[in-house]
C-alpha positions in Angstrom: 56.7 140.8 141.5 60.4 139.6 143.0 59.5 135.7 142.3 58.1 136.4 138.9 60.9 138.2 137.5 63.2 135.4 139.2 60.6 133.2 137.4 61.0 134.7 134.2 64.4 134.5 134.6 64.7 131.2 134.8 62.3 130.4 131.9 64.7 131.9 130.2 67.8 130.4 131.3 66.0 127.3 130.7 64.9 128.0 127.3 68.3 129.4 126.0 70.0 125.8 127.4 67.5 123.9 125.0 68.3 126.0 121.9 72.1 125.4 123.0 71.2 121.8 123.3 69.8 121.6 120.3 72.5 123.7 118.1 74.7 121.2 119.7 73.0 118.2 118.0 72.7 119.9 114.4 76.6 120.4 114.4 77.2 117.4 113.3 75.3 117.3 110.5 75.7 120.6 110.2 80.0 119.6 109.6 78.5 116.3 107.2 77.1 118.8 104.8 80.2 120.9 104.5 80.8 121.9 100.5 84.4 120.1 100.0 82.5 116.8 100.6 85.7 115.1 100.8 86.1 110.7 100.8 88.2 108.5 101.3 88.3 104.7 99.8 90.3 101.6 98.7 89.6 99.4 95.7 90.9 95.6 95.3 90.2 94.0 91.5 92.6 92.3 88.5 94.3 94.5 86.3 95.7 93.5 82.6 99.2 94.4 82.8 100.7 95.1 78.9 104.3 96.4 78.2 106.5 96.4 75.7 110.1 93.9 77.2 113.6 94.4 76.4 113.8 92.3 73.8 110.8 94.2 71.5 108.3 91.6 72.4 104.8 92.4 74.3 103.8 91.4 78.2 100.1 90.5 78.4 98.8 89.2 81.7 96.2 89.4 84.2 97.4 90.4 88.3 96.0 91.1 90.9 95.9 95.2 91.8 94.7 97.8 94.4 93.8 101.1 94.5 94.0 104.1 97.6 91.7 106.8 97.0 91.1 110.3 98.2 88.3 112.8 96.7 86.0 115.6 97.0 83.0 116.6 95.6 81.2 119.6 95.9 78.3 119.7 94.0 76.2 116.1 92.9 77.3 115.7 89.6 81.0 116.7 89.6 84.3 116.8 91.6 87.8 114.8 91.6 89.7 112.1 92.4 93.1 111.4 93.5 94.8 107.8 93.5 97.5 105.8 94.3 97.4 102.2 91.8 99.5 99.3 92.1 99.2 96.7 89.6 101.4 93.9 90.8 104.4 92.3 89.7 103.1 89.8 87.3 105.8 87.1 85.4 105.5 84.6 82.5 106.9 81.4 82.9 107.6 79.6 79.5 111.3 79.5 77.1 114.8 80.1 78.3 113.4 83.6 79.6 111.2 84.7 82.4 109.5 88.0 81.4 108.4 90.0 84.5 106.7 93.6 84.8 105.9 95.8 87.9 103.8 99.0 87.3 102.4 101.0 89.6 101.7 105.4 90.1 99.6 108.1 91.1 96.4 109.0 89.1 94.1 112.8 88.9 90.9 112.0 87.8 88.3 114.7 87.4 84.6 112.6 87.8 81.2 113.4 86.4 78.4 111.8 87.9 74.6 110.9 87.1 72.6 110.7 90.2 69.8 108.5 90.1 67.6 107.5 92.7 69.6 103.9 93.9 72.8 103.2 91.8 74.8 106.3 90.4 76.5 106.3 87.0 80.0 108.0 86.6 83.0 109.1 84.3 86.2 110.0 84.5 88.4 111.5 82.5 92.4 112.6 84.3 96.3 111.9 83.8 97.9 108.6 85.4 101.5 108.9 85.8 103.2 105.3 86.0 106.5 103.7 86.3 106.8 100.5 85.0 109.6 98.3 85.3 110.0 94.9 82.4 112.8 92.6 82.7 113.5 89.4 81.5 115.3 87.2 83.9 117.5 83.9 82.4 116.3 81.1 83.7 118.9 79.1 81.9 122.4 80.4 83.7 124.5 77.2 81.4 123.3 79.1 78.5 126.4 81.2 78.1 125.3 82.2 74.2 122.2 83.5 75.7 121.9 87.1 74.8 122.0 89.5 78.0 118.7 91.7 78.2 119.1 94.9 80.6 115.8 95.8 82.7 113.5 98.8 81.5 112.9 100.7 83.8 109.9 104.1 82.2 108.1 106.8 83.8 105.1 107.5 81.4 102.5 110.8 82.0 99.4 110.2 79.8 95.5 110.3 79.6 93.5 108.1 81.3 90.3 107.5 81.4 87.5 105.1 83.4 83.4 104.6 84.1 81.5 102.6 86.6 78.3 102.6 89.0 78.4 103.1 93.0 75.5 102.8 95.5 75.7 104.8 98.4 75.0 103.5 102.1 74.8 106.5 104.1 78.5 107.8 104.3 79.6 104.8 102.7 79.5 103.6 99.2 80.2 100.7 97.2 81.7 101.1 93.6 82.6 99.1 90.7 84.9 100.6 88.3 86.9 99.9 84.7 89.8 102.0 84.7 91.9 102.4 81.3 95.8 103.7 80.8 98.5 104.0 78.5 102.0 103.0 79.4 105.0 101.2 78.9 104.2 100.3 75.2 101.3 99.0 76.1 97.3 99.8 77.5 97.1 98.5 81.4 93.3 98.5 82.5 91.8 97.6 85.8 88.8 96.4 86.7 88.1 96.9 90.6 85.7 97.0 93.5 85.8 99.4 95.9 84.1 101.1 99.0 84.5 105.4 100.1 83.9 107.2 103.2 82.7 110.5 103.3 83.6 112.9 105.7 
């Protein structure tokens, strides 16, 4: 009888150990399914930079740009994103002056998804706070009669919107998107390809 009790005790201890091991293995899956749905990402692409220059003329140039993304997706059809976007520092040659514009800032978007089986479609709307600096550099220092144009620095907070598609590959997603803004007397926009990682 004593041997039977020892055997039962050993079997119970073994069963408890197996149950604890199974729960330990399941923990990462439970953590991956947390309701917050946090993700990080980055994107690189081409921006169309538009701004009003100090002489009241319009500047429009394409330039390489990038953004860094932090997002949350608590439910499959909706979420939110914060991002830092940098449009670069494009310039344009020609004439007595070289116009140049620098533009960067932060965005906050509400995200709305159409979760299709393979590729998801999303649209987003929110606000962007963009800082810009537009200037005219004189390329003819000996032109003493040339007017002096001081750089214009602006900070605009305005509505922004975008749309895109993404393909999910486990915790990663590859996406392409278009974003439009209103800043510096123009309508800068960004077409980019990016990657996000959910954790």
